[in-house]
C-alpha positions, 0 to 999 in steps of 0.5 A: 500499500502506497503513502497515498492509498493509506492516506485515503483510508485514513481520511475515509476513516475520519469521515466515518468517525465524524458521521458517527459522532454526529448526534441528532435528538431523534436517534435512539439510545441503541443508535447512539451507542452503535454510532459511538461503537462505530466511531471508536473503530473508525478511530482504531483504524486510523490509529493503525493506519498511521502507525509506521510499524504497523504499515511496515510489518503489515502484509495487506496489499 
């Protein structure tokens, strides 16, 4: 994976996190919890994608 692809993935995950953290008054507690979980997973993906050690040791293409 080249640097541009990795950056694109990071930006995509950031958009997912931002959208998931946007709260609406009409959402149920279950949906809010699901959104928070989705945001957390997206942020964890960002951390992994930004980590050079993970990038260098990853077998993903």
